[in-house]
C-alpha positions in Angstrom: -6.6 28.3 -6.7 -5.6 25.0 -5.1 -2.4 23.7 -6.6 -2.0 26.2 -9.3 -3.7 24.2 -12.0 -7.4 24.5 -11.2 -9.7 26.8 -9.2 -11.4 25.4 -6.1 -14.5 24.7 -8.1 -12.7 22.4 -10.6 -10.1 20.9 -8.3 -12.6 18.3 -6.9 -13.6 17.4 -10.5 -9.9 16.9 -11.4 -9.3 14.7 -8.3 -12.4 12.6 -9.1 -11.2 12.1 -12.7 -7.7 11.1 -11.4 -9.3 8.6 -9.0 -11.4 7.1 -11.7 -8.4 6.6 -14.0 -6.4 5.1 -11.2 -9.2 2.7 -10.3 -9.5 1.6 -14.0 -5.7 1.1 -14.3 -5.5 -0.8 -11.0 -8.9 -2.4 -10.2 -7.4 -4.2 -7.2 -7.6 -0.9 -5.3 -11.2 -1.7 -4.7 -10.1 -4.7 -2.6 -9.1 -2.3 0.2 -12.9 -1.7 0.8 -14.1 -5.3 1.0 -15.0 -6.9 4.3 -12.3 -9.6 4.1 -9.5 -7.0 3.8 -11.0 -4.9 6.5 -11.1 -8.0 8.8 -7.4 -8.7 8.0 -6.5 -5.1 8.7 -8.3 -5.1 12.0 -6.7 -8.4 13.0 -3.2 -7.3 12.1 -3.5 -4.0 14.0 -4.8 -5.9 17.0 -2.0 -8.5 17.1 0.7 -6.0 16.0 -0.3 -2.5 17.3 3.1 -1.0 16.9 5.0 -0.1 13.8 7.3 -2.9 12.9 10.0 -0.7 11.2 10.1 1.8 14.1 10.4 -1.2 16.6 13.5 -2.4 14.6 15.0 1.0 15.6 14.0 0.7 19.3 11.1 3.2 18.9 7.6 2.7 20.2 5.2 4.1 17.6 1.5 3.2 17.1 0.8 1.6 13.7 -2.0 3.0 11.6 -1.3 1.3 8.2 -1.4 -2.4 7.3 1.2 -3.0 4.7 1.8 -5.9 2.3 5.3 -7.3 3.1 5.6 -8.6 -0.4 3.9 -6.2 -2.9 0.9 -8.0 -4.3 0.7 -6.2 -7.7 -2.8 -7.4 -8.2 -2.1 -11.0 -7.0 -5.3 -11.8 -5.1 -3.7 -14.6 -3.0 -0.9 -12.2 -1.9 -3.3 -9.4 -1.2 -5.6 -11.4 1.1 -2.8 -13.4 2.8 -2.6 -12.5 6.6 1.0 -13.7 6.6 1.9 -11.1 4.0 0.9 -8.2 6.2 2.7 -6.0 8.7 1.7 -3.0 10.8 3.5 0.3 10.0 3.1 3.9 11.0 2.1 6.1 8.1 5.5 7.9 7.9 7.3 4.5 7.5 4.8 3.2 5.0 4.8 6.3 2.9 8.5 6.9 3.2 11.2 4.2 3.4 8.9 1.2 2.5 7.5 2.7 -0.7 10.8 4.3 -1.6 12.4 0.8 -1.5 9.7 -0.6 -3.7 9.9 2.2 -6.2 13.7 1.9 -6.3 13.5 -1.8 -7.0 10.9 -1.2 -9.7 13.1 1.4 -11.4 16.1 -1.0 -11.8 13.9 -4.0 -12.8 14.6 -5.8 -9.5 12.0 -7.5 -7.4 10.8 -5.5 -4.5 11.7 -6.9 -1.1 10.1 -10.4 -0.8 9.0 -10.4 -4.5 10.3 -12.5 -7.4 10.6 -11.2 -10.9 8.0 -13.7 -12.1 4.8 -11.8 -13.1 1.4 -12.7 -11.9 -0.1 -15.4 -14.0 3.3 -17.1 -14.5 4.4 -14.9 -17.3 
């Protein structure tokens, strides 16, 4: 058993099904694999090699994730904007940064740096 739901033989199939559904619901996830994003990522980590959030607390921690300061929610211009990126360590990205974005979404507020206007002007 893996997570209590499927045996090892079927766990990979379940993960693949989940990944396909996620890709269909959020097609912009594929943008993380295109050369222009990989170039932005490499550039950001070269000019900002340390985690920005850790640095604000006086800590020196290597960054491993390039994060969108303003969540793009599928907005191509925001996604590919170098100015909209920051370097974070994985714990900061997966912890406080995403928690703040989820909390803002739950109460219908814009995430940090994001207006309530939907993509496409709606």
